[in-house]
C-alpha positions, 0 to 999 in steps of 0.5 A, a space after each residue: 450546546 443547547 438541546 431539547 428534553 430527552 427521555 430514556 428512549 432510542 433517538 437518532 444522531 447525525 454523523 459525518 466523516 471528516 473531509 466529506 460534504 454535509 450531504 454525506 451525513 448519515 443517521 444512526 439510532 442509539 439509546 441514552 443508555 448506550 456508551 460512546 463505544 456502542 456508538 462507534 459500533 453503530 457507526 461502523 455497522 451503518 457505514 458498511 462496507 466502507 468501514 469493514 476494514 476499520 476497527 470500531 475502537 480506532 474511530 475518534 468521535 467528536 461532539 459538534 453542532 453543525 447546522 445542515 442547510 441548503 447553502 452548505 450541503 456541498 461544503 466539505 467539513 474539515 476538522 481544523 475549521 470546527 471551532 467548537 468540538 469535544 472529544 468523546 471517550 469510549 466509556 462516556 454515556 450518551 445520557 450524559 452527553 445528550 441530556 436533552 433531545 439533539 437538535 434537528 437538521 444538525 450534524 451531532 458527531 464528527 467521525 475521524 477514521 485512522 490516519 492510515 485509512 483517511 485519504 481525501 477524495 482527490 487522493 483516492 481518485 489518483 490512486 484508483 488509477 491502475 489498468 482500466 485500459 486492460 479491463 477488456 483484455 482481462 475479461 476476454 482472457 479470463 479463462 487463462 486465470 479463472 478457469 474454475 470460475 468460467 465453468 460457472 460463467 462467472 468471474 470474481 473481481 477483487 477491487 483494491 483501492 490504494 493506498 489500502 492495498 487490501 480488497 476494498 470490495 468484490 464484484 462477481 459477474 457473468 463474463 458474457 454480459 459485463 461491460 465497462 459501463 456496468 463496472 463504472 456504475 459499480 465503482 460509483 455505488 461504493 464511492 458516490 462522492 465521485 459520481 458528480 465528477 466530470 472526468 474520472 480515470 479508473 485503474 484497478 487490480 483483479 484476481 488479487 487472490 492468486 498473484 503468484 499464479 498470475 505472475 508465474 503464468 506471465 513470466 514462466 518463473 516456475 514449473 509448479 501447477 500452484 507456484 509459491 515462494 519455495 518454487 523459485 530458483 534460489 538466489 545463491 551467493 548472498 553475502 554479508 558485508 564486512 563493514 570495514 570502514 568507520 562510516 559502515 560501523 557508525 551507521 550500524 550503531 546508529 541503526 541499533 540505537 534508533 531501533 532501541 528507541 522505537 522499541 521503547 516508544 511503540 507497543 511491540 505486542 500489537 505491531 501494525 503495518 504502520 509500525 512495521 514500515 517505521 522499522 523498514 525505513 530505519 534499515 533502508 535509510 541507514 544503509 543508503 546513507 553509507 552511499 549518500 554521495 551517489 544514492 538517495 532514498 525515496 518513498 512512494 515514487 511512481 514507476 511505470 512499465 508495460 503492465 501499468 503504473 504504481 508507487 514503489 513503497 521505498 526506492 533508492 535512486 542515483 543522485 546523478 540521474 534520478 534513475 531507480 537503483 533499488 525498490 522495496 515492497 512492504 508485506 501486508 497481513 503476512 502475505 509474502 506471496 502477494 508481496 513477491 508477486 508485486 515485486 516481480 512485476 515492479 522489477 520487470 517494469 524497472 528494467 523495461 523502463 531502462 531499456 526504453 530510455 536507452 533506445 531513445 538515447 542510442 544514436 542508431 536506436 538499437 541496443 549496443 550492449 549484448 550482456 544481460 542486465 540485472 535488477 534487485 528487489 526486497 520484500 519484507 515486513 521488517 522481521 523477515 526479509 526476501 531478496 530477489 534478483 531479476 535478469 533480462 536478456 536481449 530478447 527481453 525475456 526475464 528470469 528470477 532468483 529468490 531467497 528468504 534470508 535465514 531467521 527473523 528479527 523478533 524485536 520483542 525479545 533480547 538479542 534482536 540486535 544480532 539478527 538486525 546486524 546480520 540483515 544490515 550487513 546483507 543489505 549493504 552487500 546487496 546495494 553495493 552489488 547493484 551499485 557496482 554493476 551500473 558502470 559495467 552495464 551502462 558503458 555508454 553513460 546510460 544509467 539503469 534502474 533498480 527497484 525495492 518493494 515492501 508489501 
């Protein structure tokens, strides 16, 4: 790459995030004495708040030379389409990389964000779809969930852009003046790449800071003023499967060996959400395989209910009907309260979805069964595991029982195999329990659903 003369003074570099159009290129000011590590910090600061949840040292920077012209300013730049590029290492000095002044009207740096954060515009549009139809109701009834804020006539909305599952940005407004149009403009301020779209559906979560409170208000789970996991009715009677068949024992042995391999290949002292998900998947896959003739495991499959639509982290389905049998929520940042709240809503959605299907299938359009129906959920971050039971009566009222399994699996110490074995046996018991209930509560050959969530 050719460059003009460069002296030891500050200069500007044009950068572009992979997958974005050329018109989204941005400039950062650096010095020839800086390193690539300093450049990463400058890029993170320039892209705030978009990059606030991304560690600067997880950015990957590439030296490129892409002219910026009127003809290509709307083109999205994909990494695989760049023929000439050079990865920059954190300790590289910019004086060595740019020994001359960088050319004008040119993208000099291609920025790759971590894979868990990199989602294309189309995906973000699709996964923003959560409950815009309920926004006005939230505003009108916000005194039920934000009493303290109402005394000041303002409400704070924490907006979550999936699949991040973390707060993307906050929006605090006077509830007496806020409108849907103002909210739409606020979204476009944070995500200008959507501004030119002819049609955009926006769904969002609010009050993410108190999910247990919201679900408790909705379902009347506890009598506590400030509910937590400990206020749930205990899910008593959880057992360990005896693993009496060769298939059970083989799958357990394969699970232990698989986890051993993952421990060797991963940095267990720096466990991330992605790492935790790998271990959760191992447990679920090995347990489901025991029932492979009847059940299968799926990831990120959408489930709709009365309170909205969204993906279940992992779910187990009937091979005969594809109905939900189990759903799992993965816990983020050790926030089990939020994971339980999400699981509670999803379990209710699974049951109401089943009841809607049964009503359509019944010849007389009525409910022929009189017994309550149950579904089960799991909340975990791979080390701690919570089992949840949801029961729906004929009047569609729901009740919940919850128990946190004793002990944790510490994958970094010797002896983790004993706790892993205990969790495996309890998982087999739980799926067996649910599977055995399906024929009894579906005597008219209407299959039920069962969801598991992993927060």
